[in-house]
N, C-alpha and C positions, 0 to 999 in steps of 0.2 A: 368325850363325842365329837365328832368334827362338824360343823356347819351349814347348814347348805345353803348353795350359794342362791341368794333372791332372786325370782323370779320376775319373767319381765311383767313392768308392766299392764293390764287390759284392762278395758272398759267393762269389764261384767265377769262374775264366774261361769256364764254360762260357758258348756262345753262346744257349739257352733260358733259362739263368738273368740273364741279362742282359736279353732281350726280356724276362721275366718282369718285371724288376724297375722296366725302362720299362712296362709298357703292361699290369702285372696285376692292376689293379682296373678293373671292369666302368665306373668314371668317364671312364675316360682312353679308354676303349674307346668308349666311348658318345659323348665328345666330336668324336675322331676321324671317328666315322662321321656324324655331324649336319656336319660341315665338309664331308667326301665325299659325302656323297649328299643333300645338304639344301642343300649350300652356307652354312650359317651360318658369319658371319663375327663376332659382335659378342657381348657376355658376354649381354646382355638375350634372344636370342634360344637361346643355351645356357641361360639360365636357365629359358624357357620349352617346352624341352625335352619330351616326354610323360613322362620316367621321373620327372621333378619332383626335380631336384639341389640339394642346400640350397648357401647363397651360398659358406659358407668354403670347402664341398669344390669347388665350381667355381672358384673365384679360388686355391685351391692347386693344382689339377691343372693348369689352364691354364700357370700358375707351373712345375708344373714339366714339362710338354709342351714349355714355351719355353729351360727349362734343358736336356733333354735333345737339343735342335735340333731335336723333329718342328714345330713351332710356330713362326713369328713375331708379331713385334706390330709397327703402327706406329699413332701418330696418327692418329686422324679427324680430315680438313681440313677438314671442317662443324663438327666439336665437339673441342676437343684435349684437352677432359677424357675422350674416350672412346677403347676402343684395336679398333683392326681386326687379325681373327685372320686370318694366311693359313697354307698348310700348308709349308713346308720339301720339299724334293725327298727328305729321310729320309721326311720325315712321307708324302709322295704315292706312296715304295713300299712304301707298309702296303696299299695295294689291294687289292692279290691276296690279302694273308694275310683281309683283314678280308670278302673275295669269300667266298673258302675256306669262312671259319666263319658266315656267314650261309647258305650253302648249305649245311654242315655241321647247324647246328643245323635247319632248312627238313624236312633229308631226317630227322631223328631225334625233332623234337617239333611239337607244334601250333604252329604260328605263325601269324601275320597279316601284309600284305604281301605277298600270293602275285603280286603282278604284277610287281613287283622280283626276285623268285624267277623267274621265268619269264623275264624281260628278260636277267638272267644266266645261265641255263642253253640258253635260245637262243642267243645269243653270247659268252661270258665273256670272248675276246679284245677284241671290238668294245667290251666296256661298258667294260675295264679302258683303251681305250685313252681313250674317252671321256672317263674322271674323270683319267686322263691329262693330256692337252690340256686339258681345263676349267682347271687347276692350275698346269700349264706355264705355260699365259697370266696367269694371274694373277702369278707369279711373273714373269715377264718382263715383265709391266705395272708390278708393285712396284718393280725395280730401277731401268725405264726414269724413273720418275719424284723 
């Protein structure tokens, strides 16, 4: 029987603690947002995002998200020096969490992108289905190559 890789050391066994340790900084959540909602898949796109992440932080968060199994990387077939980032099934499962965070913030703070908020509110289940479908198709395509 193959040995399981030891998991990361956690401060406690609390599920919320595990979530916070993996996703507790704004940059990780914004990278996942950009992948889910804006379709970003390469370093250059993430770097040019609205919030202006520093290159060292971006590289670190991408490495951590990959280490936690939330994203995967593959070499760009056109330019092997570049990586293409994809959400894993574990990453796709964050769609409802991010959706609720967007709706919570929009309900309590002055925020932009009200078109997205209206779309989420109109039919949240359909919104989430579309995200899952798009990324599931990407996963299927990646594993077929």
